mmCIF file of the N, C-alpha and C atoms, coordinates in Angstrom:
data_MODEL
# 
_entry.id   MODEL 
# 
loop_
_atom_site.group_PDB 
_atom_site.id 
_atom_site.type_symbol 
_atom_site.label_atom_id 
_atom_site.label_alt_id 
_atom_site.label_comp_id 
_atom_site.label_asym_id 
_atom_site.label_entity_id 
_atom_site.label_seq_id 
_atom_site.pdbx_PDB_ins_code 
_atom_site.Cartn_x 
_atom_site.Cartn_y 
_atom_site.Cartn_z 
_atom_site.occupancy 
_atom_site.B_iso_or_equiv 
_atom_site.pdbx_formal_charge 
_atom_site.auth_seq_id 
_atom_site.auth_comp_id 
_atom_site.auth_asym_id 
_atom_site.auth_atom_id 
_atom_site.pdbx_PDB_model_num 
ATOM 1   N N  . LEU A 1 1  ? 29.686 18.609 14.900 1.00 0.00 ? 1  LEU A N  1 
ATOM 2   C CA . LEU A 1 1  ? 28.354 17.980 15.010 1.00 0.00 ? 1  LEU A CA 1 
ATOM 3   C C  . LEU A 1 1  ? 27.761 17.849 13.616 1.00 0.00 ? 1  LEU A C  1 
ATOM 4   N N  . THR A 1 2  ? 27.547 16.611 13.200 1.00 0.00 ? 2  THR A N  1 
ATOM 5   C CA . THR A 1 2  ? 26.972 16.398 11.876 1.00 0.00 ? 2  THR A CA 1 
ATOM 6   C C  . THR A 1 2  ? 25.458 16.517 11.940 1.00 0.00 ? 2  THR A C  1 
ATOM 7   N N  . ALA A 1 3  ? 24.841 16.619 10.765 1.00 0.00 ? 3  ALA A N  1 
ATOM 8   C CA . ALA A 1 3  ? 23.384 16.720 10.714 1.00 0.00 ? 3  ALA A CA 1 
ATOM 9   C C  . ALA A 1 3  ? 22.748 15.483 11.349 1.00 0.00 ? 3  ALA A C  1 
ATOM 10  N N  . LEU A 1 4  ? 23.365 14.315 11.108 1.00 0.00 ? 4  LEU A N  1 
ATOM 11  C CA . LEU A 1 4  ? 22.828 13.083 11.684 1.00 0.00 ? 4  LEU A CA 1 
ATOM 12  C C  . LEU A 1 4  ? 22.949 13.098 13.200 1.00 0.00 ? 4  LEU A C  1 
ATOM 13  N N  . ASP A 1 5  ? 24.071 13.613 13.707 1.00 0.00 ? 5  ASP A N  1 
ATOM 14  C CA . ASP A 1 5  ? 24.251 13.710 15.158 1.00 0.00 ? 5  ASP A CA 1 
ATOM 15  C C  . ASP A 1 5  ? 23.191 14.619 15.766 1.00 0.00 ? 5  ASP A C  1 
ATOM 16  N N  . ALA A 1 6  ? 22.923 15.745 15.100 1.00 0.00 ? 6  ALA A N  1 
ATOM 17  C CA . ALA A 1 6  ? 21.924 16.686 15.592 1.00 0.00 ? 6  ALA A CA 1 
ATOM 18  C C  . ALA A 1 6  ? 20.539 16.037 15.589 1.00 0.00 ? 6  ALA A C  1 
ATOM 19  N N  . GLN A 1 7  ? 20.262 15.273 14.542 1.00 0.00 ? 7  GLN A N  1 
ATOM 20  C CA . GLN A 1 7  ? 18.966 14.596 14.451 1.00 0.00 ? 7  GLN A CA 1 
ATOM 21  C C  . GLN A 1 7  ? 18.827 13.575 15.576 1.00 0.00 ? 7  GLN A C  1 
ATOM 22  N N  . ALA A 1 8  ? 19.893 12.818 15.812 1.00 0.00 ? 8  ALA A N  1 
ATOM 23  C CA . ALA A 1 8  ? 19.864 11.820 16.880 1.00 0.00 ? 8  ALA A CA 1 
ATOM 24  C C  . ALA A 1 8  ? 19.705 12.491 18.239 1.00 0.00 ? 8  ALA A C  1 
ATOM 25  N N  . ARG A 1 9  ? 20.408 13.602 18.431 1.00 0.00 ? 9  ARG A N  1 
ATOM 26  C CA . ARG A 1 9  ? 20.318 14.332 19.698 1.00 0.00 ? 9  ARG A CA 1 
ATOM 27  C C  . ARG A 1 9  ? 18.883 14.810 19.936 1.00 0.00 ? 9  ARG A C  1 
ATOM 28  N N  . ASP A 1 10 ? 18.281 15.374 18.883 1.00 0.00 ? 10 ASP A N  1 
ATOM 29  C CA . ASP A 1 10 ? 16.911 15.859 19.011 1.00 0.00 ? 10 ASP A CA 1 
ATOM 30  C C  . ASP A 1 10 ? 15.953 14.695 19.262 1.00 0.00 ? 10 ASP A C  1 
ATOM 31  N N  . TRP A 1 11 ? 16.209 13.556 18.581 1.00 0.00 ? 11 TRP A N  1 
ATOM 32  C CA . TRP A 1 11 ? 15.350 12.390 18.758 1.00 0.00 ? 11 TRP A CA 1 
ATOM 33  C C  . TRP A 1 11 ? 15.425 11.889 20.198 1.00 0.00 ? 11 TRP A C  1 
ATOM 34  N N  . PHE A 1 12 ? 16.641 11.814 20.738 1.00 0.00 ? 12 PHE A N  1 
ATOM 35  C CA . PHE A 1 12 ? 16.797 11.347 22.119 1.00 0.00 ? 12 PHE A CA 1 
ATOM 36  C C  . PHE A 1 12 ? 16.223 12.347 23.111 1.00 0.00 ? 12 PHE A C  1 
ATOM 37  N N  . ALA A 1 13 ? 16.335 13.638 22.807 1.00 0.00 ? 13 ALA A N  1 
ATOM 38  C CA . ALA A 1 13 ? 15.749 14.646 23.692 1.00 0.00 ? 13 ALA A CA 1 
ATOM 39  C C  . ALA A 1 13 ? 14.239 14.453 23.764 1.00 0.00 ? 13 ALA A C  1 
ATOM 40  N N  . GLY A 1 14 ? 13.616 14.193 22.609 1.00 0.00 ? 14 GLY A N  1 
ATOM 41  C CA . GLY A 1 14 ? 12.185 13.944 22.589 1.00 0.00 ? 14 GLY A CA 1 
ATOM 42  C C  . GLY A 1 14 ? 11.847 12.647 23.313 1.00 0.00 ? 14 GLY A C  1 
ATOM 43  N N  . LEU A 1 15 ? 12.715 11.656 23.150 1.00 0.00 ? 15 LEU A N  1 
ATOM 44  C CA . LEU A 1 15 ? 12.502 10.355 23.787 1.00 0.00 ? 15 LEU A CA 1 
ATOM 45  C C  . LEU A 1 15 ? 12.546 10.494 25.302 1.00 0.00 ? 15 LEU A C  1 
ATOM 46  N N  . ILE A 1 16 ? 13.526 11.252 25.797 1.00 0.00 ? 16 ILE A N  1 
ATOM 47  C CA . ILE A 1 16 ? 13.649 11.470 27.239 1.00 0.00 ? 16 ILE A CA 1 
ATOM 48  C C  . ILE A 1 16 ? 12.431 12.245 27.751 1.00 0.00 ? 16 ILE A C  1 
ATOM 49  N N  . GLY A 1 17 ? 11.966 13.207 26.943 1.00 0.00 ? 17 GLY A N  1 
ATOM 50  C CA . GLY A 1 17 ? 10.781 13.966 27.331 1.00 0.00 ? 17 GLY A CA 1 
ATOM 51  C C  . GLY A 1 17 ? 9.569  13.058 27.476 1.00 0.00 ? 17 GLY A C  1 
ATOM 52  N N  . ARG A 1 18 ? 9.399  12.131 26.534 1.00 0.00 ? 18 ARG A N  1 
ATOM 53  C CA . ARG A 1 18 ? 8.279  11.189 26.620 1.00 0.00 ? 18 ARG A CA 1 
ATOM 54  C C  . ARG A 1 18 ? 8.451  10.274 27.825 1.00 0.00 ? 18 ARG A C  1 
ATOM 55  N N  . HIS A 1 19 ? 9.695  9.882  28.095 1.00 0.00 ? 19 HIS A N  1 
ATOM 56  C CA . HIS A 1 19 ? 9.974  9.000  29.235 1.00 0.00 ? 19 HIS A CA 1 
ATOM 57  C C  . HIS A 1 19 ? 9.574  9.689  30.536 1.00 0.00 ? 19 HIS A C  1 
ATOM 58  N N  . LEU A 1 20 ? 9.954  10.950 30.677 1.00 0.00 ? 20 LEU A N  1 
ATOM 59  C CA . LEU A 1 20 ? 9.654  11.676 31.903 1.00 0.00 ? 20 LEU A CA 1 
ATOM 60  C C  . LEU A 1 20 ? 8.158  11.933 32.029 1.00 0.00 ? 20 LEU A C  1 
ATOM 61  N N  . ARG A 1 21 ? 7.502  12.190 30.911 1.00 0.00 ? 21 ARG A N  1 
ATOM 62  C CA . ARG A 1 21 ? 6.072  12.479 30.940 1.00 0.00 ? 21 ARG A CA 1 
ATOM 63  C C  . ARG A 1 21 ? 5.265  11.212 31.240 1.00 0.00 ? 21 ARG A C  1 
ATOM 64  N N  . ASP A 1 22 ? 5.615  10.122 30.557 1.00 0.00 ? 22 ASP A N  1 
ATOM 65  C CA . ASP A 1 22 ? 4.846  8.881  30.688 1.00 0.00 ? 22 ASP A CA 1 
ATOM 66  C C  . ASP A 1 22 ? 5.319  8.031  31.862 1.00 0.00 ? 22 ASP A C  1 
ATOM 67  N N  . GLY A 1 23 ? 6.608  8.131  32.165 1.00 0.00 ? 23 GLY A N  1 
ATOM 68  C CA . GLY A 1 23 ? 7.153  7.356  33.271 1.00 0.00 ? 23 GLY A CA 1 
ATOM 69  C C  . GLY A 1 23 ? 7.354  5.906  32.886 1.00 0.00 ? 23 GLY A C  1 
ATOM 70  N N  . GLY A 1 24 ? 8.574  5.398  33.102 1.00 0.00 ? 24 GLY A N  1 
ATOM 71  C CA . GLY A 1 24 ? 8.814  3.981  32.861 1.00 0.00 ? 24 GLY A CA 1 
ATOM 72  C C  . GLY A 1 24 ? 9.776  3.723  31.723 1.00 0.00 ? 24 GLY A C  1 
ATOM 73  N N  . CYS A 1 25 ? 10.769 2.876  31.974 1.00 0.00 ? 25 CYS A N  1 
ATOM 74  C CA . CYS A 1 25 ? 11.758 2.554  30.958 1.00 0.00 ? 25 CYS A CA 1 
ATOM 75  C C  . CYS A 1 25 ? 11.150 1.762  29.806 1.00 0.00 ? 25 CYS A C  1 
ATOM 76  N N  . ALA A 1 26 ? 10.042 1.067  30.057 1.00 0.00 ? 26 ALA A N  1 
ATOM 77  C CA . ALA A 1 26 ? 9.399  0.280  29.011 1.00 0.00 ? 26 ALA A CA 1 
ATOM 78  C C  . ALA A 1 26 ? 8.952  1.187  27.870 1.00 0.00 ? 26 ALA A C  1 
ATOM 79  N N  . VAL A 1 27 ? 8.565  2.422  28.207 1.00 0.00 ? 27 VAL A N  1 
ATOM 80  C CA . VAL A 1 27 ? 8.143  3.373  27.174 1.00 0.00 ? 27 VAL A CA 1 
ATOM 81  C C  . VAL A 1 27 ? 9.311  3.673  26.244 1.00 0.00 ? 27 VAL A C  1 
ATOM 82  N N  . ILE A 1 28 ? 10.478 3.942  26.818 1.00 0.00 ? 28 ILE A N  1 
ATOM 83  C CA . ILE A 1 28 ? 11.661 4.209  26.004 1.00 0.00 ? 28 ILE A CA 1 
ATOM 84  C C  . ILE A 1 28 ? 12.039 2.975  25.197 1.00 0.00 ? 28 ILE A C  1 
ATOM 85  N N  . ALA A 1 29 ? 12.038 1.824  25.836 1.00 0.00 ? 29 ALA A N  1 
ATOM 86  C CA . ALA A 1 29 ? 12.435 0.604  25.152 1.00 0.00 ? 29 ALA A CA 1 
ATOM 87  C C  . ALA A 1 29 ? 11.534 0.320  23.956 1.00 0.00 ? 29 ALA A C  1 
ATOM 88  N N  . SER A 1 30 ? 10.247 0.607  24.108 1.00 0.00 ? 30 SER A N  1 
ATOM 89  C CA . SER A 1 30 ? 9.308  0.320  23.030 1.00 0.00 ? 30 SER A CA 1 
ATOM 90  C C  . SER A 1 30 ? 9.486  1.275  21.860 1.00 0.00 ? 30 SER A C  1 
ATOM 91  N N  . HIS A 1 31 ? 10.118 2.431  22.093 1.00 0.00 ? 31 HIS A N  1 
ATOM 92  C CA . HIS A 1 31 ? 10.322 3.412  21.036 1.00 0.00 ? 31 HIS A CA 1 
ATOM 93  C C  . HIS A 1 31 ? 11.732 3.388  20.464 1.00 0.00 ? 31 HIS A C  1 
ATOM 94  N N  . ALA A 1 32 ? 12.611 2.561  21.059 1.00 0.00 ? 32 ALA A N  1 
ATOM 95  C CA . ALA A 1 32 ? 14.000 2.534  20.609 1.00 0.00 ? 32 ALA A CA 1 
ATOM 96  C C  . ALA A 1 32 ? 14.108 1.941  19.202 1.00 0.00 ? 32 ALA A C  1 
ATOM 97  N N  . PRO A 1 33 ? 14.816 2.622  18.311 1.00 0.00 ? 33 PRO A N  1 
ATOM 98  C CA . PRO A 1 33 ? 14.993 2.104  16.955 1.00 0.00 ? 33 PRO A CA 1 
ATOM 99  C C  . PRO A 1 33 ? 16.014 0.965  16.942 1.00 0.00 ? 33 PRO A C  1 
ATOM 100 N N  . LEU A 1 34 ? 16.004 0.198  15.882 1.00 0.00 ? 34 LEU A N  1 
ATOM 101 C CA . LEU A 1 34 ? 16.997 -0.872 15.745 1.00 0.00 ? 34 LEU A CA 1 
ATOM 102 C C  . LEU A 1 34 ? 18.387 -0.263 15.709 1.00 0.00 ? 34 LEU A C  1 
ATOM 103 N N  . GLY A 1 35 ? 19.339 -0.929 16.310 1.00 0.00 ? 35 GLY A N  1 
ATOM 104 C CA . GLY A 1 35 ? 20.716 -0.465 16.272 1.00 0.00 ? 35 GLY A CA 1 
ATOM 105 C C  . GLY A 1 35 ? 21.117 0.327  17.499 1.00 0.00 ? 35 GLY A C  1 
ATOM 106 N N  . VAL A 1 36 ? 20.162 0.676  18.358 1.00 0.00 ? 36 VAL A N  1 
ATOM 107 C CA . VAL A 1 36 ? 20.498 1.404  19.580 1.00 0.00 ? 36 VAL A CA 1 
ATOM 108 C C  . VAL A 1 36 ? 20.744 0.404  20.697 1.00 0.00 ? 36 VAL A C  1 
ATOM 109 N N  . ALA A 1 37 ? 21.843 0.574  21.399 1.00 0.00 ? 37 ALA A N  1 
ATOM 110 C CA . ALA A 1 37 ? 22.160 -0.338 22.493 1.00 0.00 ? 37 ALA A CA 1 
ATOM 111 C C  . ALA A 1 37 ? 21.046 -0.286 23.545 1.00 0.00 ? 37 ALA A C  1 
ATOM 112 N N  . PRO A 1 38 ? 20.684 -1.407 24.136 1.00 0.00 ? 38 PRO A N  1 
ATOM 113 C CA . PRO A 1 38 ? 19.595 -1.450 25.111 1.00 0.00 ? 38 PRO A CA 1 
ATOM 114 C C  . PRO A 1 38 ? 19.762 -0.459 26.265 1.00 0.00 ? 38 PRO A C  1 
ATOM 115 N N  . ASP A 1 39 ? 21.022 -0.186 26.653 1.00 0.00 ? 39 ASP A N  1 
ATOM 116 C CA . ASP A 1 39 ? 21.238 0.712  27.782 1.00 0.00 ? 39 ASP A CA 1 
ATOM 117 C C  . ASP A 1 39 ? 21.618 2.129  27.344 1.00 0.00 ? 39 ASP A C  1 
ATOM 118 N N  . ALA A 1 40 ? 21.544 2.414  26.056 1.00 0.00 ? 40 ALA A N  1 
ATOM 119 C CA . ALA A 1 40 ? 21.984 3.716  25.558 1.00 0.00 ? 40 ALA A CA 1 
ATOM 120 C C  . ALA A 1 40 ? 21.168 4.845  26.178 1.00 0.00 ? 40 ALA A C  1 
ATOM 121 N N  . GLU A 1 41 ? 19.847 4.646  26.310 1.00 0.00 ? 41 GLU A N  1 
ATOM 122 C CA . GLU A 1 41 ? 19.000 5.706  26.836 1.00 0.00 ? 41 GLU A CA 1 
ATOM 123 C C  . GLU A 1 41 ? 19.190 5.910  28.333 1.00 0.00 ? 41 GLU A C  1 
ATOM 124 N N  . LEU A 1 42 ? 19.894 4.971  28.985 1.00 0.00 ? 42 LEU A N  1 
ATOM 125 C CA . LEU A 1 42 ? 20.102 5.086  30.418 1.00 0.00 ? 42 LEU A CA 1 
ATOM 126 C C  . LEU A 1 42 ? 21.414 5.792  30.752 1.00 0.00 ? 42 LEU A C  1 
ATOM 127 N N  . ASP A 1 43 ? 22.303 5.896  29.755 1.00 0.00 ? 43 ASP A N  1 
ATOM 128 C CA . ASP A 1 43 ? 23.606 6.512  29.992 1.00 0.00 ? 43 ASP A CA 1 
ATOM 129 C C  . ASP A 1 43 ? 23.512 8.018  29.789 1.00 0.00 ? 43 ASP A C  1 
ATOM 130 N N  . LEU A 1 44 ? 22.955 8.718  30.777 1.00 0.00 ? 44 LEU A N  1 
ATOM 131 C CA . LEU A 1 44 ? 22.756 10.160 30.665 1.00 0.00 ? 44 LEU A CA 1 
ATOM 132 C C  . LEU A 1 44 ? 24.056 10.934 30.882 1.00 0.00 ? 44 LEU A C  1 
ATOM 133 N N  . SER A 1 45 ? 25.129 10.226 31.232 1.00 0.00 ? 45 SER A N  1 
ATOM 134 C CA . SER A 1 45 ? 26.402 10.898 31.450 1.00 0.00 ? 45 SER A CA 1 
ATOM 135 C C  . SER A 1 45 ? 27.195 11.037 30.150 1.00 0.00 ? 45 SER A C  1 
ATOM 136 N N  . ALA A 1 46 ? 26.701 10.418 29.079 1.00 0.00 ? 46 ALA A N  1 
ATOM 137 C CA . ALA A 1 46 ? 27.405 10.495 27.795 1.00 0.00 ? 46 ALA A CA 1 
ATOM 138 C C  . ALA A 1 46 ? 27.405 11.932 27.289 1.00 0.00 ? 46 ALA A C  1 
ATOM 139 N N  . PRO A 1 47 ? 28.494 12.356 26.650 1.00 0.00 ? 47 PRO A N  1 
ATOM 140 C CA . PRO A 1 47 ? 28.557 13.730 26.119 1.00 0.00 ? 47 PRO A CA 1 
ATOM 141 C C  . PRO A 1 47 ? 27.493 13.942 25.051 1.00 0.00 ? 47 PRO A C  1 
ATOM 142 N N  . ALA A 1 48 ? 26.893 15.122 25.046 1.00 0.00 ? 48 ALA A N  1 
ATOM 143 C CA . ALA A 1 48 ? 25.821 15.425 24.089 1.00 0.00 ? 48 ALA A CA 1 
ATOM 144 C C  . ALA A 1 48 ? 26.391 15.650 22.695 1.00 0.00 ? 48 ALA A C  1 
# 
């Protein structure tokens, strides 16, 4: 696990937390940085 991987993991963990708190995929989409696949935040089965 590289430092960048850990940073991304923490960023997505926070993103999922905001999604669950606020409710709605639009919230996640509006916070997604450039370069992230549109469905990346929906693939919760991906290895951490």
